[in-house]
Structure formats: structure tokens, C-alpha cells
N, C-alpha and C positions, 0 to 999 in steps of 0.2 A: 504494500500500500504506500503510495507516494502522497506525502502531505506537503503542499507548497504554501509558503507564507506569502501574503500579498506584498508587493514592493512598498518600501517606505515612501511617503510623499516627499517630493522635492520641495524644499522650502524656498520660496521666491520672495525677495524683498523688493518692493516697488516704491521708488521715490518719485512722486508725481503730485503736483499741486492742483491739477484740474480734476474735479470730481467726475466729470463725464469720462475722461480718459481712464481713470481708475476703474470705473464701472465696465467699460468696454474691455479693458485688460482682463478683468475678472471673468467676464463672459468668454473671452478667447481661451483662457486657461481651462475652463470647464469643458471645452471641446477636445482637449488633449487626451490621448489614450493612456497617459501616465497620471498617477495621483499627485496633486500639488497642494501646498499650503501657502496661502498668500498673506503677507504682512505688508501694510502700506504706511508710509509717512508722507506728510503734506509739504514739507519744505526741507531745505538743505540742513539747517540747524537741527531739526528733528532727526534727520538721517544720521548725522554725525553722533548725536546723543545716543541714538538707538544702537549704532555700531559699537561705540565704546562701552555701553552697558551690556552688550551681548557678545563681546569679543571671544568668549569661550564657546559660544554656540552660534556661529555665523550661518547665514543662509547659504543655499547652494548657488544661488545667482542673485545679483543685484541689477535691476533695471533702473537706470538713472536718467531722469529728465534733465535736460540742459537748462531750460528757463524755469527757475523756481525762485520764490522769494527768500529773503534772509541770507541765503548762500546758494549761488547757482551750481549747476552740475559740474562745471569745470573746476570751480573752487573745491567742491566736495571731493572730486577725483584726486586733486592735489593732496588733500588731507589723507585720503584713503591710501594712496600709493606711498606716502611718506612714512606710514606706520607698518612695520614688519608683520604685525599680527594679521594684516589684511592683504598681504602680498599674493595670496593664492585665491582670493575672492574674485570670481569672474564678474566683471562689470560690463553691462551691455547698455 
């Protein structure tokens, strides 16, 4: 008898300030044939705060908006890439 366990969901972090874009991203994830778990943040400062608070349990992927309030995506990427804890985090 083969017992297979379902795959663990891929944890995706979305940094996006537009509510509609977050909604459509969530809908698109629901069409994927792999299980996912979505976490969202609304601006660059919230993204950096979330990453530093969760450095021991990072997401599998980060989808990063470029145009966000408080800290834009380019600035966030600079902070992320300057910290060795995040060097293997895929940023899209």
C-alpha cells in the first residue's frame, strides 16, 4: 500500500499596494495545480518589517511591486540583497 502525502504549499509573499492587483494575484494562484499560501503586505516598509520579523521562516518566493508607497520596490530590493539572510530568496 502506497501512502502519499500531499505536497506542502508554496509560501508566496506579495508586496503590492493596489488592492485590485492583490485580488487578481490571489485568483491566479488559485488556478495553479500546486498548493500555495499567500501572504501580502501593502507597502515597502511593511515588507521590510515582515522580512526581518520572519527571517527564520522566509517565503518560497517574493513578488515585489516596483511602485509602492513609503519605500519603493527598488529600494526594498537594495535592503533585501544587502542582508545575507535573504540572499537565497527568489524575488520576482
